[in-house]
N, C-alpha and C positions, 0 to 999 in steps of 0.2 A: 566175236562179233558175228552178227548174222546179216546175210544179204537176202532180200526178198524181192520178188516180182511184184510191183505195186498194183498192177491190174488184177492179177489172179490172187494176190496176197499169199502166194506160195513161197515157202522157204527154198531158196536156191542153193545157198552154201553157208556153212558155219566156218568162219575163218579163225583158226586157232594157231597161234605162234608166239604171241607176246606172253610174258610171264607176269606182267604188271599192267596197270590201267592204261588204256589207249587214250591219249590226250588230243591227237590231231589226225585228220585224214584228208586226202585230196584225190579226186578222180582225174584221170587223164582226159584230154579234150575229146577224144573219140569214145570215151566211156568204157574202154576195154580193160583198163587197169586201175588199181587203187593202191595208194601208199598210205601206210599208217605209221604213226610215231607214238612212242610209249614211255612210261616211267622206267622201263627196263633199259633205256638208253639206246634203243634200236629203231630203225626205220625198216619196214617190210614192204615189199612190192608184191602185189597179188594180181593174178590173171582172173578177171571176173567171169569169163566164160566157163572156166573149169574149177575155180575156187582154189587153185594151187598157188602156193607161195613160190615166187620165181626169183626173188633176190632178197638179201638181207644186208643192210648197211649197219655196221657195228663199230665200236671203238670210241664212242662219245663218253665223256666223263660224267654226264648227268642226263636227266630225262629229256625227251624231245617234246617241246611245247608247241612248235609251229612247223609247218611243212607245206610246200607248194610244188606243183608240177608245171 
């Protein structure tokens, strides 16, 4: 997944961590973090200033179709 600056149209980060299709995402209210949910049955938490994955929620039996923060 790619994160762009909309004004400059510059690529900021390429978020790599899921092994299957990302189905859902949610931004934190302050815009500092992003969570993604995927067919790989994991939810990942990202720091948008650095592009780093900072947490992984695993253990689901099936894909993640919805997620909110």
